Structures are given as structure tokens and as C-alpha cells.
N, C-alpha and C positions, 0 to 999 in steps of 0.2 A: 504493500500500500504506500509506504514511504517513497518507493521508487516512482510509483505512478504520480504521487503528489509533487515530487521534484520535477517530473516531466510536465505536469500541469503548470507549475509556476514558471518553468522555462518557456513553455509555449505561450503562456499569457504575457510574459515579458516581451517575447518576440512579436506578439500581436500588437502590443502598445508601441514598440519601436517601429514596426512596419507602418502603423497608422500615422505616427508622427512624421516619419520620413516621406510619406506620400505627399506631404504639404511642404513645399520648399520654404525656407525661412527668408523673411524680408528684413533688410537692415536699412535704416535711414542713412543717406550720405551725410558726412560731416564736412563742413567747410572750414578750413583754417584761414584766419585773417592773414593775408600776405601782402598788404599794401602799407603805405606810410601816410594814409590820408588823415590820420589823427594828429600828426605833428604840427607844431605852430610855426615852423620855419619853411622855407621855400626850396623846392627841388627844381633845378634847371637842367635843360637837355643838352647844353653845349658848354665846353670848358671856357669858351670865350665870354660866357655870361658871368664868370667869376673874375672880379677886378684883380688885375696884376697876376693872373694865373701864369701867363707865359714867363714873366720875370722869375717867379718862384721855381717853376719847372726847370727852366734853363740853368738856374743857379745850382740845383741839386740833381740835375739830369743823370749824372754818372751813377747815382744810386737808384733813382726812380725808374730809369729806363731798363734796369735789369729784368724787371717783370712787367712794368707798366700797369701794375695793379694798384690803384690809388683811389682816394676820395678827396676831392677839393672842397674846402670850406672857407667861406668869407663871412665875416660878421663885424658889426660895430658894437662898441661898448658904450655904457651909459655916459662916459665922459667925452664921447665924440671920437676917440681913437678907434682904429680898426686893425684887423689882422686877416691875412690871406694864408691859409694852411693847405698843405698837401700831406695827407696821411698815406705813407708808403707801406705796402704789405709784402713781406717776403713770400717766396713760393710755397713754403711750408705753413704759412699763416692763414687763418680764417678771420675775415672781418665780421664784426657784430655791431648791432645797434641796440641799446637798452632803452625801451620805452619808459621804464620806471625811472631811470636816472638821467635820461636825455644825453647819453654819452655814446661815442664810438669807441670800440674796444677791439682787441685781437687775441686770438689764442694761437700759440705757436710752440715749436720745439725748443726755442731759445728765447731768452728774456728780452734782448734788445735788437732782434733781427728786423723788427718793424718799427718805423719811427714817424714822428711828426715834424715836418719842415715848415717854417713860416717866416713871413716878412711882417714887421709891425709898422704902422703908420700913425702919424699924429692927426689931430683934428683937421689939418689942412691937407691931408693925404700925402704928406711927405714921409718917405721911408726913414725909420729911426733905428731899426735893428733887423738882422737876419739871424735865425737861430734854429737849432734842432733839438727835439726832446725825445726821450725814450719812453715816456709815459710813467704810470704808477701801477703798482700791484693792486689787484682787487680779488675778492673772494670768488672762487670758482663755483658756479652753480652745479647742482647735482647732474651727473651724466656728462660733464665737460670732458672732452676726449684729449685735449692737448695738455702737456705738462705745465705750460706757462700761460697765465691769463693777466693781461694788462689793459688799462684804459689809456687812450691817447689824447682825448679832448672832451671837455665838458661844455656842451652847447649852452648851458645856462649862464655861462660867463658873458654871453652876448645878448643884445636886444633881439628877441626872437624874430620880430618882423623884418629885421635887417639881414638875417642869416640866409645865405644861398649855398646850396650843396649840389655838387656834381659827382655822380658815381661812375667810376671806371673799373669796377670790380664787383664780384658777387658779395652780397651782404645778407647776414642771417640775424634772426631775432634772438637776442641774448636771454630773453625771458622764456623763450620756447625754442631751444637750440636747433631743432631739425626744420624749423620753419624758415624757408628762404624768402626773403622780402623782395618785392618787385617795385623798385623806385618809380617805374614808369606806369604802374597800374593806375587806371583812372580812380580818382577818389569817389566817395559816395556823394552823388549830387542831390539826392532827395531821400526822405524816409516816408514810410506809409504807416498810418495808424488806423485802427478799425474800432467802431463803436456800434454795438457792444463788442467786447473782446471775442475773438473767434475760438471755437472749440467744437468738438464733435458732440452731437446730441443736444444742440442748443434748443431753447424754448422761446416761442414768440409771446408767450403769456406770462404774466407776473402780477404782483401786487404793488400798487403805488404807495410809496412811503412819503407822506407829506404832512408831518405833525402840525396840527392846528388847522389844516385846510379841510374843507367840507368833503373833499374826495379822497381823504386819507384812507388807505386800506381798500380802495376800489380795485377790482380786477381789471386789468388792461391787457390789450393785445397790440403788438407792434409789428408792422411789416416793413420797417425801414432798417437799412444797414448802411451806416455812414463810413465813407472812406476819405481820409484826409491825407493829402500829399503835401509835404513840407520841404522846401529847399533847405539843405544843411548849412550850418554856419560856415563850413569850409568853402562851399560853393559861393555863398554870398560874399565872403571875404575876398575870394578870387575875382568874382565879377566886379566888385567895387574897387578893386586895386588898379584897374586899367580902364581908360576911357573907351578903348576898343571893345571892351566886354560888357559895358554898362547895360546894353539892350539884350543881353543873352538871358534866356530862361529855358523852361522845359515845356514841351507839349507832350501829352500822354493820352493813351487809351486805357480803358478799364473794363475788364470783362471777367466772367466766371466760367471756369472750365473744369472738366474732369481730368485733364492731362496737364500737369505743371510743365512748363517749357524746359526747365532744367533737366527733367528726367525723360523728355521726349524730344521735341523740337518746337520752335515757335509755330511752324506751319501746322504740326499735329495738334498743338495746343489750341490754335484758332479753330481748326476743323471740329474739335470737340467742345467748343464753347457752347454753353447752355443759356448764356445771357450776355448781351452787350449793352453797356450803359448809355450808348449814344443812340441816335435815331436811325441808325443804319445797320445793315446786316453784317455777316462775317466775311463777305467778299463783294467785289464789284466787277463790273465789266467796263473797261476803259479803252479809248482809242490811243493812238500814239501821242495825242495831245491831252490836255486836261479834260475831265469828263464832261464839262459844260459844252465842249465842242460837239458832242454827239447829239445834242438837242437842237443844233442849228439846222435850218431847212436847207439841205443841199442834195444834189442828185448824184454826188460822187459815191463810189463804193466805200463802205465803212468796214473796218476790221476791228473787232473787239477782242481784248485779251482778258481772260479770267485771272484777276489778281486776288489771291486769297489773303485776306488780312482785314483788319478793322480800319476803316479808311478816313477817319477824321479824329481830331483830338481835342481835349481840353487844354487850355493854355493858362499857365500861371502868369497873371498880368504883369505889366511893366512895373518894375520896382517892388513887386509883391513877393511873398514867400510861401503862401499857402493857397491851396485850392481844395474845396470840399466837393465830394460827389456823393449823392444819395442814391442808393440802390433800392428800388421798390420790389420786394419779394413777390408781389402779385404779378410782375412781369417775367418771372422765372418759371418756365414751363417744366414742372417737376416730372411730367410724364416721360421725359427724355432720360431719366435715370431712376435707380431704385432708392429706397429709403436709407440704405447703408452706404450709398455712393459718397466718396469723399470729394468735396468741392474745393476749389482754390480761386482766390481773387488775384488776378494778374494786372499789375500796373506797368505798362511798357512805355517809356518816354524817350524822346530824342531831343538833343540840344537844338535850339533854334534862336535866331536873332529877330527881335521884333522890328528892327530897322530895315529888314529885307522882306518886302511883301511876298507872301506865299499864297497860292490858291487854296481853296477849301479842300480840294482833292488833288492828289499828286499823280503825275503821269508815270508811264513805264520807265522813261529815262531817269526819273528820280527814284526808281525801284518800287514805285507804288507805295504810298506812305505806310510803313510798318507791314508791308506785304512780303512774306518769304524772306525775312531778314535772317542771314546765316548766323550772326553772332548776337548773343544776348547783351553782352557788355563790351563795348568798344570805346576807343578814345579818338579824340580829334585834336590836332595841334593847331593853335591859333597864334599868329605872330603879332606881338604888340610892340609898341615903341619903335616902329619901323623907321629906318632912315629914309627920308623922302627921295633921295637919289638912288641909293643902292637897294632899297627895299628890305635890307637886313634888319633884324630886330631880335627880340627875345621870344622864344617859342614857349608857349604855355600849353600844357597838356590838360585837356578838359574831357570829361566823360561825354561820349557822343550818344550812342544808344544805351539805355540802362533799364534793367528789368528787376522788379521786386515781386516775388510770389509769396502769398500769405501761407500761413500754416493751414493744414487740412481742417475743414469744418463741414458741418451739415446740421439740419434741424430735425427735431422729432416729427414735425409735420410742416406742411407748406400750405400757404393760402391758395384759394382757387385761382387758376391762371386767368389773367386778363392781359391780352396783348397790348403793347404800346400803340398809340395812335400817331401816324405819320403826319407831317406838316399839312398835307392836302386832305387829311381826314381818313386816309386808308389805314387799315390795321397793319402793324409792323410784324413781320415774321423774321426772326433772327436768321433762319436758314435760307432766306432768299436774298439775292443781290439787291442793294438799294436802288439800282438802276431800274428795277421793276416799278418803282414808285415815282419816277420822273413824270412831270406833267405832260411832256411830249414823249411818247413811247415810240422808239425807232427799232426796227429789226435789222441787225447787222447782216451784211452779205456773207462775211466770213468770220469765224471765231477760232481762237487758238489759245493754248495755255503756255505757262512758262517752259515746260518741257519741250513743246513743239518749237517755241521761239528759240530756245537754247540750241536745238538740233537743226535749226534752219529749215524747218518744215513749213509748208504752205498751210494757210488757214482752211478750215472746213465750213461747209454750209451748216447753219444752226442744227438741223436734224442730224446730220452726220457727226457733228461735234458732240451731241448728246449721246450717240451710240459709242463714239470714241471714249467718252468718259466712263460709260458703263463697262466697256471692255477693260479699260485701265484699272478700274476698281476690282474687277474679277481677277485680272492678272496679279494685282497686288495681294489680294487675299488668298488666292488659290493657285497661283501660277507656279509655285515652287514646292517641291516635296523633299528637298534636300535639307535635312535637319542638322547637318554639320556634325554628325556623331563620329568623332575621331576614335573614341574608345568608350567603354562602359562608364568610365569615370566622368566623361564629359556630359553624360546624361543628367547628373545631379550637381555638378560643380558650377553651373551657371554659364559655361562657356559656349554651349551649343544653342542653336535655334530651337531645338526640341525642348530644352529647358524653358525658354521664353514662351514657347507655344503651350507647354504644360501649365505654367504659372498663369498665363493669360486665360486659358480655358477654365482653370479652377476659379480664377478671380471673377469671372462673369456669372458664376453659378450663385443663385440665391442662398443666403445663409440657412434658411429653413430647410431647403433641399439637401444641403450638405450635412446638416444635423441629422436628418432622417436617414440619409444614406450611411453615415458613419454608425449610427445606432443600429441600423439593420445589419450592417457588416459585423459589428461587435457581437450582437446577440446570436447571429447564426454561427459565428466561429465558436462562441462560448458553448452553444448547444452541442456542436460537433465534438469539442474537446471534452466536455462533461460526459457525453455518451461513450467516448473512447476510454476515459479514465475508469468508468464504472463497469466496463466490459470484464 
């Protein structure tokens, strides 16, 4: 009997393991902060932006040129004097920046193989001294790999707004040793807040707390979800520092999707949008000019391209820093997803100048506003303080396209769906192109999409284009049966298409169905095992 009992326990353990293994584990991606957007000093993109850089470099070139790994630092002190520094790093050395102490440091095999070379200047910018320092010893953080650890410069010695830093070497975070910093990474241009705070299983109903008021304790129901987009202090500081940037701000779209763009793509995220906060749908048809051109009465052949994306944006006004958007949950068609579906609010913005007139809708040459953008977070270099004759100036790195995706959320229940009303009184359907709602409705002679345009293919008549899209969707969903199974290990380690297919298939099954299926599976196996043990 003991033998049979041991067999029963072993088989039961195997059953549990088998059930657990049948459902692949999901892990949230973690993002390590790898930029220098929080610092109060300025990063420049050229060594020529550092005053007196050439003089210091030439003076100490016999040492610096050995590796050409260096950081150049210029700063003014409170008494009006200034210094131009070049921090030289030996081939065995690793350069670090400490956010905690606002210092540049190095780790190396030897104590003085990396040095700080500098010229000092008086308040009239006359050179008073040239000198070299070896730095000072500091306590090594846990996990520090090099035997020697020294600090070379403390940036707190300077007026922070006067400090300019040019990087010509890799730099790591002293407070998080394995985190390589990217000095050229775009800073954070705006932040997004939500009211109420987002979570899974939210409720639209609650009790009003208003002590002393006649409606205190009244049961209330809210269908509003507020999104507030705020320009960061870093962006405002940068914008206000130069006349050339004073009209720069952000234009953004806001939508709710079941596919966060960071884990799929912007295109996929838009296709799975279940709500768009603007009066337009998820995609448009446009000619090679702005979309207004298609409403002109002309007899020339028209070619429309399907540009997938949300095609107009909210603008944070001139000199302003905040834009509020209110989402009406009544306009969210919950029939497009299940009660357990995780939703995400996506705010996707682009840098724009209010001094440059832009049309309401953007043409194909301009990539179609926020249509099929390949990168979620990119940068733009703007030249300021340009010389009128040469055009040369200081290059300022600014975030160009920037995306913020909320945490996952959903509601216990949703209000009855009420479609938004378009400007001309028509009901708005998120899944139709807004060109369907133009006062003048024109039928194009030819239609094509980005793939056809990219491949140089001719446009198709509207009916043929519709068939082409149907076939394209079939090919995408069922055109390949190669699951990429290199070995049995790849079935479960996440490297194969089969793994993705398996997880996606499980993911679309209702929770109730999965519960019943597992219960049935467990009960049947338990009956079989019990009968076998009692034989």
C-alpha cells in the first residue's frame, strides 16, 4: 500500500507540474534609466562648444591622445572665475558619473593612470594657471570590479547652469554600476498623469464624501477618465534658454489600446485601438498632398494611400505647460474586448514649433502624422546661436517623437456604448477612416498602402484594393506554418514562433473556459489515478 501511495503522490506531483508548465510564465520588462536628463548642467554635442577646449587639449595632447578617451568640462564659479577641464581615462579605466554626489569618477588598475587636466581663468577670461590633478580616493560601492576607485571632479564647485560637458568616452552610473549612460539620449519632454489612478478592476461607482454638504454620502457614478500631459521642467528650461526654441512645444495623440506599442509596434498598437480621443478614426486615406486636396472638385485621377495612424493632435499652447484630455467611457465600445482584457492609454507626441504653420492633417511626404512611425522615442538636433555667415552654432538635442504608455487597467463594468458625434452630425466609428465623414465624398480611382508604395507597386481600383487587403490579412494570419522549432527546448524557452502562437492562443481563451477545462482535466486524471491505486 505504501508503494502505491508513493506512486500516487509522485503522479499527483507530476500532474501539478504538467498543468503549471502548460501555461508559459509572463514577466514584465524592466527598464533601466540610462539617460542624464535629470542633471542640472548642460550636455553639448561638439568639443568646440567647450570654451578653450583646443588650448587645453593641445597642451596635454601627449597624454590624452594615447587613448582619446576623455570628458571635457567647462564651468564658472560663483566668483566669476572659470575652468576648462579634460578628464583623461587610461585604457584600463572605466569612467563613472555619480548622480548622488554630482561627480565624475574612474575605476582602474592603478591609482593615478587617469587624470584631470585644466586651465583656470579669471573673471575677464584671462588664463591664470594650467595644472593636472590625480583626483581623490572614494569608497568603492558594492560589486566594484576595479582595485582603485577615485573621483576626478566635483561639479558642485561650479554654477550648475554654466556647466557644459562633452563626452568622448563611455560613461557608467556609479550608483548602478552595470548601467551604461547615454549622454545623447533624449530627455523626458513630458509626463502623463491619470485621474482616477489606473489599476485593474476599477469601479465607476462610489460614495461622495463631502462633510457638511447636502449630498454627502450620495452614491455617484463617473464615466470620465482624465489624462493630463505636462511638459517637464527640463524641457521648459531648455526651451526658455534659447530664442530659437521659444515656440517649441508638443503635439500629441491619445488613445486606448489592447496592445502597448513597447511590446508590439506603434502600427499594431493603433490597429488594436478601442478608443481614440479625437474626432477621427484610426486611419485615413490621403493623396500625395494634404487631405483637404481630395475634397477639391477636379477631374484628375486621384490616388489615395491608407495611412494607419491617428491623424490629428492636441497641442500644448504657446508658453503653456499643461494640456488636459477627458476620456468619456461611454464612447469606448467594450464589445471589442472581454471583461478581463487589459487596456492601456497611449500618449504619443512629437516636437513641433508653433512659429511654423502646419496643416491639420499631414501628407505622405511628412510620413502621415504619427502614421507607421518606426521609433517610439527619437531625438532631433536643433542648432541655436547660429553665426549669420557660417550658419554654425550650438547643437541642442531635443526629444522628437516621444511615447508614454500607462500601466494596464480595466473596469469591473463599462457604461452603455454611445458613439461620438462627428462635426457634421454623423456618428463616429473608430474603425472607419475619417475621410468617410468629409462633407464632399470622393471615390479614388486608385488606392494603395505603405507596403505597395515601398515596393513601387501601382495602385489598385477600390474593389481590388479591398480584396488585396483581405488576402494580406489571410497571409499574415495563416500564410506560414513554420514555427521555428530548432529543438524541443525551443518549444518552451520563448525563442520559437510556436511558443508565441501557444501563448497567444491561450491568452485569447476566456478565463471561465480555462477554469472549467483545467478542473475537468484534474478531476479525470484524479479518477484514473485513484482507480489505478485501488486496483
